[in-house]
C-alpha positions in Angstrom: 142.3 95.6 228.6 139.3 96.1 231.1 136.3 98.0 229.0 134.8 101.1 231.3 131.5 101.8 230.5 129.1 104.6 232.1 125.6 104.4 232.3 123.9 107.5 233.1 120.6 107.2 235.5 122.0 103.8 236.3 120.2 103.8 239.8 116.5 103.7 238.0 114.7 100.3 236.8 116.0 100.3 233.5 119.7 101.8 234.5 119.9 99.5 237.4 119.4 96.0 234.9 121.9 97.7 232.4 124.6 98.2 235.0 124.3 94.6 236.1 124.5 93.4 232.6 127.3 95.2 231.7 129.2 93.7 235.0 128.5 90.6 234.2 129.8 90.7 230.6 133.0 92.1 232.3 133.2 95.8 231.9 134.1 98.6 234.8 130.7 100.2 234.7 130.5 103.9 235.9 126.7 104.9 237.7 125.5 108.0 237.0 123.4 109.5 239.2 121.6 112.8 240.1 118.7 112.9 242.8 119.2 109.0 243.9 122.3 108.9 245.9 121.7 106.0 248.2 120.2 103.9 245.6 123.3 104.1 243.5 125.8 103.9 246.2 124.1 101.1 247.5 123.7 99.7 244.2 127.7 99.6 243.5 129.0 98.8 247.2 126.6 95.3 246.4 128.2 94.7 242.8 131.8 95.7 244.5 131.1 93.3 247.4 130.5 90.4 244.7 133.6 91.1 242.7 133.0 93.4 240.2 134.5 96.7 239.2 131.7 99.8 239.6 131.3 103.0 241.5 128.5 105.8 241.5 129.5 109.6 240.2 127.3 112.2 240.6 125.9 115.0 237.9 122.9 116.9 236.4 123.0 115.5 232.5 121.2 118.8 231.6 124.0 120.5 232.8 126.9 120.6 230.6 129.6 121.4 233.1 128.7 119.0 235.6 128.8 116.4 232.6 132.5 117.7 231.9 133.3 117.1 235.1 132.3 113.9 235.5 133.7 112.6 232.4 137.1 114.3 233.2 136.8 112.5 236.9 135.8 109.2 235.1 138.4 109.2 232.1 141.3 110.2 235.6 140.3 107.4 237.1 139.8 104.7 234.7 141.9 105.8 231.6 138.8 106.3 228.8 135.3 105.8 228.7 134.7 103.1 225.7 130.8 102.8 226.0 128.1 105.1 227.0 124.7 104.2 227.8 122.6 107.5 227.6 119.4 106.5 229.8 119.1 109.6 232.1 115.4 110.2 231.3 112.1 111.8 232.6 108.7 111.4 231.5 105.5 113.6 231.4 101.7 112.6 230.8 99.8 116.1 230.0 97.7 117.3 227.7 99.4 119.6 225.5 97.5 122.5 225.7 98.1 122.0 229.6 101.9 121.7 229.3 104.1 124.4 230.5 107.1 126.0 229.3 108.9 125.3 232.2 107.3 121.5 232.0 108.6 121.5 227.8 112.1 122.7 229.0 113.0 120.4 231.5 112.0 117.2 229.2 114.3 118.2 226.5 117.1 119.3 228.9 116.8 115.6 230.7 116.4 113.1 227.5 117.4 115.3 224.5 120.1 117.8 225.7 121.5 115.5 228.2 122.4 112.5 226.0 123.9 115.5 223.7 125.7 116.7 226.6 127.1 113.3 227.9 128.0 112.4 223.9 129.6 115.5 223.5 132.0 115.0 226.7 133.0 111.6 225.9 133.7 111.6 222.0 137.3 113.5 222.0 138.0 110.6 224.2 136.5 108.1 221.8 138.0 109.4 219.2 141.5 109.5 220.1 141.5 105.8 221.0 139.9 105.1 217.1 137.1 102.9 219.4 133.5 103.7 221.3 129.6 102.5 221.4 127.3 105.3 222.3 124.0 103.3 222.9 121.0 106.2 223.3 117.8 105.1 225.1 115.1 106.2 223.2 111.1 104.5 223.4 108.9 103.3 221.6 106.9 106.9 221.8 110.2 108.2 219.9 108.9 106.2 216.7 105.3 106.7 216.9 104.1 109.7 219.0 101.9 109.2 222.2 99.1 111.1 223.0 99.2 113.5 226.1 103.5 112.7 225.9 104.0 115.0 223.3 106.9 116.5 224.8 108.3 113.3 225.4 107.5 111.7 222.6 109.5 115.1 220.7 112.5 114.6 223.0 112.5 111.0 222.4 112.6 111.5 218.6 115.0 114.0 219.0 117.5 110.7 220.2 117.0 108.6 217.2 117.4 111.4 215.0 120.6 112.4 216.8 121.8 108.7 217.0 121.3 108.6 213.0 123.5 112.2 212.5 126.0 111.1 214.7 126.4 107.9 213.8 127.2 109.0 210.1 129.4 111.3 211.4 131.9 108.8 214.1 132.0 106.0 211.9 135.3 106.6 210.2 136.5 107.1 214.1 135.7 103.6 214.6 132.9 104.6 217.2 129.4 103.0 216.7 126.0 104.9 217.8 123.0 102.9 218.2 119.6 103.3 219.8 117.0 101.0 222.0 113.6 102.2 222.3 111.5 100.5 225.1 107.9 99.6 224.9 106.3 99.5 228.2 108.3 98.1 231.3 107.9 97.0 234.6 109.5 99.7 236.5 108.5 102.2 239.5 107.1 104.5 236.8 104.3 101.9 236.1 103.3 102.3 239.8 101.6 105.1 238.2 99.3 103.1 236.4 96.5 101.0 238.2 96.1 97.3 237.7 93.1 98.0 235.4 95.4 100.2 233.1 98.0 97.9 233.2 95.8 95.0 232.5 94.2 96.8 229.6 98.0 97.9 228.2 99.2 93.9 227.9 95.9 93.2 225.9 97.6 96.1 223.4 100.9 94.2 223.4 101.4 91.1 221.2 103.5 89.5 223.5 101.0 90.4 226.2 103.0 91.3 229.2 105.1 94.4 229.7 108.8 94.3 229.1 111.8 93.2 232.0 114.2 95.8 232.7 116.7 92.6 231.8 115.0 92.3 228.4 116.4 96.6 227.6 119.8 95.5 229.2 119.8 92.8 227.1 119.7 94.9 223.4 122.2 97.4 225.1 124.9 94.9 225.6 124.7 93.3 222.0 125.2 97.0 220.8 128.0 97.7 223.5 130.0 94.6 222.2 133.3 94.8 220.5 131.8 92.7 217.7 129.4 94.6 216.4 131.7 97.3 214.9 129.7 97.2 211.4 126.5 98.3 213.5 125.9 101.6 213.5 122.8 103.8 213.2 120.2 101.5 214.2 117.5 101.9 216.6 116.2 98.6 217.9 112.5 98.2 219.6 112.2 95.9 222.5 108.2 96.5 222.8 107.1 93.3 222.6 105.5 93.4 218.4 103.5 97.2 219.9 105.9 98.9 217.3 106.8 97.3 213.9 
């Protein structure tokens, strides 16, 4: 029976690559979006025309009620959710003492609370089926911290902690919980940097370049595989050797 995967933030650079990879791996893929409706629906339409099973659903992952409604809609349409990829995220580059309480809360709400909301909503369905794969997207800055990104680093560190604790709790139910922590990835977010800044960054990366979104998707696909039942609570860094 075909398995269903939900990818939050599925219309973004990394999210799109994950959606395409899971479609290629024969999942029915649900693209969650909030503000990127046009991109999400265009991606879904393209994949459906290419013969894949895919559809888009709108929900703000930081809103518990919207998440619950989204999960109910997906379960009603597909029969269940086998794989959850918590990919939604927002970043903030700002000095700590200039970061407002509102900015702090937004970063936590999307990156960490959003992960909590989506996992909490799918877990009962996974437990009833005695099977599940939850894959959380963190960041190398969640591992080591980044200057001028305290809010983001804190939220992503929380995602890693959530992953490890939830993995222990859900292991007896046949559910694995793992994490992927990308380094610098060649997505639209990098447009905020000049060519000189990107070149300087690449000099700090042992492999000498930015990651491709498809390389993050490879790691996600690994954890999504049904054969990885004995791998749980792990954080896989995909950072070109910047954090080892």
